[in-house]
C-alpha positions in Angstrom: -7.9 -7.0 -1.0 -9.5 -10.4 -0.7 -11.8 -11.5 -3.5 -14.2 -14.3 -3.1 -16.1 -16.3 -5.7 -19.7 -15.6 -5.0 -21.3 -18.1 -7.4 -22.1 -20.6 -4.6 -21.7 -20.7 -0.9 -20.4 -24.3 -1.2 -17.3 -23.0 -3.0 -16.5 -20.9 0.1 -16.8 -23.8 2.5 -15.0 -26.4 0.6 -12.3 -24.2 -0.8 -8.8 -25.6 -0.2 -6.4 -23.1 -2.0 -5.4 -20.1 0.1 -6.8 -21.4 3.4 -5.4 -22.9 6.5 -7.0 -26.3 5.8 -3.6 -27.8 4.8 -2.2 -27.0 8.3 -5.2 -28.0 10.4 -6.7 -30.9 8.5 -5.5 -33.6 10.9 -6.6 -31.7 14.0 -10.1 -31.1 12.5 -10.3 -34.8 11.5 -9.4 -35.8 15.1 -11.9 -33.4 16.7 -14.6 -34.5 14.2 -13.9 -38.1 15.1 -14.0 -37.3 18.8 -17.3 -35.4 18.5 -18.9 -38.2 16.5 -17.8 -41.0 18.9 -18.9 -38.9 21.9 -22.3 -38.3 20.3 -22.8 -42.0 19.4 -21.8 -43.0 23.0 -24.2 -40.4 24.5 -27.1 -41.4 22.3 -26.6 -45.2 22.8 -26.1 -44.9 26.6 -28.5 -42.1 27.2 -25.8 -40.0 28.9 -25.5 -36.3 29.2 -22.0 -35.0 29.2 -22.7 -31.4 30.0 -24.9 -28.3 29.4 -24.3 -25.8 26.7 -25.6 -22.3 26.1 -28.2 -22.0 23.4 -26.6 -19.0 21.6 -23.0 -20.0 21.4 -22.9 -19.8 17.6 -24.0 -16.1 17.6 -21.3 -15.0 20.1 -18.6 -17.0 18.3 -19.6 -15.5 14.9 -19.6 -12.0 16.4 -16.2 -12.5 17.9 -14.8 -13.7 14.6 -16.3 -10.8 12.6 -14.9 -8.3 15.0 -11.5 -10.1 14.9 -11.5 -10.0 11.1 -12.5 -6.3 10.9 -9.7 -5.5 13.4 -7.2 -7.4 11.3 -8.4 -5.7 8.1 -8.0 -2.3 9.7 -4.5 -3.1 10.8 -3.6 -4.2 7.3 -5.1 -1.0 5.9 -3.1 1.1 8.4 0.1 -0.8 7.6 -0.4 -0.1 3.8 -1.3 3.5 4.4 1.8 4.0 6.6 4.0 2.3 4.0 2.7 4.6 1.2 3.0 7.7 3.4 6.6 6.7 4.3 7.4 6.0 0.6 6.1 9.4 -0.6 7.7 11.2 2.4 11.0 9.6 1.6 10.6 10.5 -2.1 9.9 14.1 -1.2 12.9 14.3 1.1 15.2 12.9 -1.6 14.0 15.5 -4.1 14.3 18.3 -1.5 17.8 17.2 -0.6 18.7 17.0 -4.2 17.4 20.5 -4.9 19.0 22.1 -1.9 22.5 20.6 -2.1 23.1 21.4 -5.8 24.4 25.0 -5.5 24.6 25.8 -9.2 26.5 28.8 -10.7 26.8 32.4 -9.8 23.1 33.3 -10.5 21.8 30.4 -8.4 24.1 31.3 -5.5 23.2 35.0 -5.6 19.4 34.2 -5.7 19.8 31.6 -2.9 21.4 34.0 -0.5 19.5 37.1 -1.4 17.5 38.3 1.6 14.0 39.7 1.0 11.9 41.5 3.6 11.9 44.6 5.8 15.3 44.0 7.4 17.1 43.0 4.2 20.0 45.0 2.8 19.0 46.5 -0.5 21.3 46.0 -3.5 21.9 49.2 -5.4 22.8 47.8 -8.7 20.1 45.7 -10.5 22.9 43.7 -12.3 24.1 42.5 -8.9 20.5 41.4 -8.1 20.3 38.9 -11.0 23.6 38.1 -12.7 23.7 36.3 -16.0 23.3 32.5 -15.8 26.5 30.7 -16.6 27.2 27.1 -17.7 27.0 25.7 -14.1 23.5 27.2 -13.7 22.3 25.4 -16.9 23.8 22.1 -15.8 22.3 22.3 -12.3 18.9 23.3 -13.7 19.0 20.2 -15.9 20.0 18.0 -13.0 17.2 19.3 -10.8 14.8 18.6 -13.6 16.1 15.1 -13.9 15.6 14.6 -10.2 12.0 15.7 -10.4 11.4 13.5 -13.5 12.9 10.4 -11.7 10.8 11.0 -8.6 7.6 11.2 -10.8 8.6 8.1 -12.7 9.1 6.2 -9.4 5.6 7.4 -8.1 4.0 6.4 -11.4 5.7 3.0 -11.4 4.3 2.4 -7.9 0.8 3.4 -9.1 1.1 1.1 -12.1 2.4 -1.7 -10.0 -0.5 -1.5 -7.6 -3.0 -1.4 -10.5 -1.5 -4.5 -12.1 -1.3 -6.4 -8.8 -4.9 -5.6 -7.8 -6.6 -6.8 -11.0 -4.0 -8.9 -12.6 -3.0 -11.0 -9.6 -6.2 -11.0 -7.6 -8.7 -11.3 -10.5 -6.6 -13.0 -13.1 -7.1 -10.5 -15.9 -7.2 -6.8 -16.6 -10.3 -4.9 -17.4 -10.3 -2.6 -20.4 -10.1 0.5 -18.2 -7.2 -0.7 -16.1 -5.3 -1.7 -19.3 -5.8 1.8 -20.7 -4.6 3.3 -17.4 -1.5 1.2 -17.3 -0.8 2.1 -20.9 -1.3 5.8 -20.0 1.2 5.3 -17.0 3.7 3.8 -19.3 3.3 6.7 -21.8 3.8 9.2 -19.0 7.1 7.5 -18.0 8.6 7.9 -21.4 
């Protein structure tokens, strides 16, 4: 997000940092010199170089506002797409982690059990849910770790965006943002 100092309109016009003035200063100086010399020559010789529409400023400002809104929308969509891709990838990693860890005998029997009208019924309830073994306990713990790590990654992204928004753009953190960042750090522990 772009933040502007709204104390005075002069600070917006004569602001140097974060603008393109460093790149175009010589071109602007050349054009300003050309315009000044042309105006002086036209006023001293009573010459008329050409005609200009009366409302050229309005159409130029309208074009620039539409251009800026279009660029802002493109940046918004790029950010939204990046976040969607991040969370989609995180979900896919967790799903892959959960699916490809087979576990012990209980997890295998529950995974391949068929439920529904065409399913073969197991006669013995002990076959339906065997006792969990050591592999089931280890895989359950690993799955839990995968979910915790994915949540930590999502919380870290949230905390990072909070810190960048206020800390980098505004220069300091508000009391509420500081509390939210501390809460995020607490949730990650």
